[in-house]
Wavefront OBJ file of the C-alpha trace (Angstrom):
o trace
v -2.086 39.278 8.035
v 1.474 38.594 6.728
v 2.222 39.511 2.641
v 4.956 36.699 2.871
v 4.417 33.962 -0.129
v 3.396 30.480 1.189
v 6.331 28.500 2.681
v 8.834 25.951 0.764
v 8.446 22.690 1.163
v 11.568 22.735 2.921
v 10.378 24.717 6.114
v 11.009 21.925 8.696
v 8.803 24.356 10.573
v 5.316 24.757 7.907
v 2.489 23.100 8.637
v 1.892 19.991 6.546
v 0.835 21.547 3.267
v -2.751 20.004 1.817
v -3.095 17.789 -1.121
v -4.042 20.904 -3.495
v -0.681 22.462 -2.329
v 1.055 18.586 -2.150
v -0.348 18.388 -5.721
v 1.002 22.333 -6.720
v 4.155 21.651 -6.117
v 4.025 17.627 -7.297
v 3.615 19.900 -10.898
v 6.955 22.294 -10.117
v 8.244 19.242 -9.191
v 6.908 17.695 -13.040
v 7.958 20.402 -14.643
v 11.787 21.339 -13.284
v 12.368 17.572 -14.398
v 10.413 17.983 -18.075
v 12.969 21.454 -18.123
v 16.030 19.558 -17.203
v 16.408 20.438 -13.854
v 16.935 17.456 -12.207
v 18.348 18.024 -8.816
v 15.420 20.590 -8.238
v 13.050 18.607 -9.475
v 14.393 15.718 -7.072
v 14.847 18.198 -3.525
v 10.636 18.431 -3.936
v 9.657 15.154 -4.900
v 11.728 13.698 -1.628
v 9.972 16.218 0.269
v 7.217 15.204 -1.099
v 7.873 11.835 -0.175
v 8.953 12.403 3.132
v 5.291 14.390 3.796
v 3.672 11.246 2.264
v 5.880 8.207 1.918
v 2.887 6.178 0.927
v 2.060 8.198 -2.609
v 3.288 5.442 -5.961
v 3.824 8.857 -7.942
v 6.323 10.128 -6.048
v 8.636 7.162 -5.741
v 8.419 6.632 -9.479
v 9.202 10.985 -9.808
v 12.412 10.666 -7.116
v 12.526 7.233 -9.585
v 12.955 8.924 -12.781
v 15.252 12.360 -10.880
v 17.608 9.070 -9.778
v 17.595 7.607 -12.946
v 18.239 11.340 -15.016
v 21.279 12.236 -13.331
v 22.594 8.281 -14.012
v 21.754 7.719 -9.357
v 21.267 3.967 -11.371
v 20.791 2.358 -7.467
v 18.932 4.804 -5.862
v 16.246 4.586 -8.856
v 15.744 1.423 -9.166
v 15.035 1.302 -5.153
v 12.464 4.360 -6.193
v 10.984 2.112 -8.040
v 10.869 -0.887 -6.600
v 8.426 0.731 -3.771
v 6.311 2.663 -6.825
v 5.984 -0.725 -8.179
v 5.237 -2.573 -4.691
v 2.882 1.064 -3.774
v 1.067 0.696 -6.857
v 1.685 -3.137 -9.214
v -0.439 -1.982 -11.784
v 1.384 1.330 -12.651
v 3.401 1.187 -15.881
v 5.948 3.962 -15.480
v 8.151 2.319 -12.637
v 7.650 -0.226 -14.747
v 9.884 0.654 -17.482
v 11.747 3.220 -16.119
v 13.019 0.409 -13.780
v 13.703 -1.188 -16.747
v 16.101 1.680 -18.662
v 17.795 1.613 -15.466
v 18.411 -1.896 -15.420
v 19.623 -1.732 -18.941
v 21.982 0.915 -18.544
v 23.372 -1.456 -15.865
v 23.604 -4.046 -18.281
v 21.250 -6.569 -16.366
v 19.188 -6.727 -19.287
v 17.144 -9.768 -18.813
v 15.731 -8.164 -15.623
v 15.113 -5.581 -18.096
v 12.860 -7.272 -20.762
v 10.886 -8.766 -17.675
v 10.038 -5.432 -16.279
v 9.644 -4.053 -20.141
v 7.211 -7.643 -20.241
v 5.263 -6.372 -17.117
v 4.908 -2.941 -18.433
v 3.749 -4.675 -21.440
v 0.879 -7.085 -19.853
v 0.306 -4.022 -17.988
v -1.326 -2.275 -20.654
v -3.114 -5.918 -23.348
v -5.124 -3.683 -26.044
v -1.334 -1.293 -26.598
v -3.270 2.479 -25.657
v -0.691 3.563 -23.727
v 2.597 5.294 -24.811
v 5.051 3.995 -21.910
v 3.821 0.587 -23.336
v 5.076 0.660 -25.992
v 7.664 2.309 -25.047
v 7.864 -1.031 -23.260
v 8.000 -3.380 -26.537
v 10.497 -1.700 -28.609
v 12.980 -1.389 -24.897
v 11.931 -5.675 -24.554
v 12.931 -6.261 -27.751
v 16.444 -4.327 -28.321
v 16.896 -5.672 -24.092
v 16.705 -9.594 -25.345
v 18.411 -8.815 -28.649
v 20.980 -7.341 -26.435
v 21.059 -10.442 -23.533
v 21.329 -12.856 -27.069
v 24.301 -10.813 -28.692
v 26.114 -11.165 -25.241
v 25.692 -15.040 -24.765
v 26.356 -15.266 -28.623
v 29.651 -13.779 -27.197
v 29.960 -15.519 -24.448
v 29.782 -18.822 -25.647
v 32.885 -20.423 -26.244
v 33.039 -21.107 -30.262
v 32.506 -24.987 -31.113
v 35.131 -25.033 -34.458
v 37.126 -28.173 -34.982
l 1 2 3 4 5 6 7 8 9 10 11 12 13 14 15 16 17 18 19 20 21 22 23 24 25 26 27 28 29 30 31 32 33 34 35 36 37 38 39 40 41 42 43 44 45 46 47 48 49 50 51 52 53 54 55 56 57 58 59 60 61 62 63 64 65 66 67 68 69 70 71 72 73 74 75 76 77 78 79 80 81 82 83 84 85 86 87 88 89 90 91 92 93 94 95 96 97 98 99 100 101 102 103 104 105 106 107 108 109 110 111 112 113 114 115 116 117 118 119 120 121 122 123 124 125 126 127 128 129 130 131 132 133 134 135 136 137 138 139 140 141 142 143 144 145 146 147 148 149 150 151 152 153 154 155
């Protein structure tokens, strides 16, 4: 018997984590994210994702970390994968939409926000409310950009 605590996820020689252990690590990663420790959270979710590439939550969490770190292309790629794995989850649509907004891709952002809204037609999820607000802002921004690009027709 050893007095050593659980080995960290980063130890490549360790046995695979059980479901409860993965949940514990995901909770740790979430808490680190909530505390603003985005790089540390990213490291945990990268390891968890490597262990279970088919878990949409891990992809969404990775995307959120990349978004917080302003690595927008990586964030979008993670949200793409999360949506592919679970197209019924509002979160990656809202977060990818936010990444698109930051990239100036307002129409793609508006589409993602609309997808999020359509997943919650009864407006019960706070994220869909955020999506509604961001969709309006994205469309307004897109309209303003279109007006700015259109040549003035003053004869």
